[in-house]
PLY file of the C-alpha trace (Angstrom):
ply
format ascii 1.0
element vertex 115
property float x
property float y
property float z
element edge 114
property int vertex1
property int vertex2
end_header
99.10 95.77 140.31
102.45 94.21 139.43
102.98 91.49 136.84
105.72 88.87 137.09
107.39 86.97 134.27
110.55 84.91 134.45
111.42 86.26 137.90
111.09 89.92 136.87
108.39 92.39 137.92
106.59 94.67 135.50
104.08 97.47 136.16
101.81 96.53 133.21
101.38 94.05 130.38
102.93 96.45 127.87
106.11 96.57 129.92
106.18 92.74 129.92
106.15 92.75 126.12
108.78 95.46 125.86
110.89 93.77 128.52
110.99 90.64 126.39
111.32 92.03 122.85
112.24 95.68 123.40
115.51 97.30 122.48
117.28 97.92 119.24
118.10 94.35 118.21
115.70 91.79 119.68
112.89 92.39 117.18
115.42 92.34 114.33
116.71 88.96 115.51
113.15 87.63 115.80
112.25 88.91 112.34
115.14 86.98 110.80
114.38 83.84 112.81
110.76 83.91 111.59
112.12 82.64 108.27
113.69 79.60 109.94
116.72 78.58 112.01
119.97 80.48 111.52
123.52 79.96 112.62
125.14 82.69 114.71
127.38 83.73 111.79
124.38 83.95 109.44
122.52 86.18 111.88
125.55 88.38 112.35
125.99 88.77 108.59
122.32 89.69 108.08
122.40 92.25 110.89
125.50 94.04 109.63
126.42 96.67 112.19
125.62 94.76 115.40
128.65 93.90 117.51
129.38 90.30 118.46
128.95 91.10 122.14
125.57 92.77 121.61
124.26 89.97 119.41
125.43 87.38 121.90
123.79 89.20 124.85
120.52 89.73 122.98
120.35 86.06 121.96
121.11 85.02 125.52
118.28 87.24 126.83
115.82 85.85 124.29
116.92 82.34 125.21
116.49 83.02 128.95
112.96 84.29 128.32
112.11 81.13 126.36
111.65 82.92 123.02
114.68 81.50 121.20
116.31 78.10 121.47
119.98 77.41 120.90
120.94 74.07 119.42
124.55 72.94 119.42
125.66 70.33 116.90
128.73 68.49 118.14
128.74 65.53 115.77
131.68 66.80 113.76
134.03 69.77 113.93
133.69 72.68 113.58
131.09 73.21 116.28
127.80 74.44 114.81
125.31 76.52 116.81
121.86 77.24 115.43
119.13 79.53 116.75
115.41 79.20 116.16
112.10 80.30 117.65
110.63 78.18 120.42
106.94 77.31 120.48
106.50 80.28 122.84
108.55 82.46 120.47
106.27 81.47 117.59
103.41 83.23 119.42
105.21 86.51 118.65
104.85 85.97 114.89
101.77 88.23 114.41
103.32 90.99 116.53
106.67 90.92 114.72
104.86 90.79 111.35
102.88 93.89 112.34
106.09 95.69 113.34
107.67 94.78 109.97
104.55 95.90 108.05
104.42 99.22 109.90
108.13 99.85 109.24
107.61 99.14 105.52
104.66 101.55 105.51
106.70 104.31 107.18
109.54 103.93 104.66
107.13 103.80 101.70
105.15 106.86 102.80
107.63 109.02 104.70
111.12 107.68 104.28
113.63 106.81 101.66
115.47 103.65 100.75
119.22 104.09 100.42
121.16 101.32 98.66
0 1
1 2
2 3
3 4
4 5
5 6
6 7
7 8
8 9
9 10
10 11
11 12
12 13
13 14
14 15
15 16
16 17
17 18
18 19
19 20
20 21
21 22
22 23
23 24
24 25
25 26
26 27
27 28
28 29
29 30
30 31
31 32
32 33
33 34
34 35
35 36
36 37
37 38
38 39
39 40
40 41
41 42
42 43
43 44
44 45
45 46
46 47
47 48
48 49
49 50
50 51
51 52
52 53
53 54
54 55
55 56
56 57
57 58
58 59
59 60
60 61
61 62
62 63
63 64
64 65
65 66
66 67
67 68
68 69
69 70
70 71
71 72
72 73
73 74
74 75
75 76
76 77
77 78
78 79
79 80
80 81
81 82
82 83
83 84
84 85
85 86
86 87
87 88
88 89
89 90
90 91
91 92
92 93
93 94
94 95
95 96
96 97
97 98
98 99
99 100
100 101
101 102
102 103
103 104
104 105
105 106
106 107
107 108
108 109
109 110
110 111
111 112
112 113
113 114
């Protein structure tokens, strides 16, 4: 049985989820946006080592899948672009929270925090 979402085919429901939020940066972006809308520059600053190209592509992918919305303010220069979770993106909140909690557990029990 094949599953379809947004014009793409997936072999199972798990692959749908990973197709939407998988990869190194998408869940990080979503975790930051759970706290409210952020401008591109604010996201970039929070994420540190991500390249502009990668961040831009990941945001575009999340936007295409309906998870993130991009709002452009053109009322006065300079142009301001803000990203936030859509209503559909908000449904990921429990999943992203679980991923954050598990990561905190791993660091607390098995890892180390380097400042």
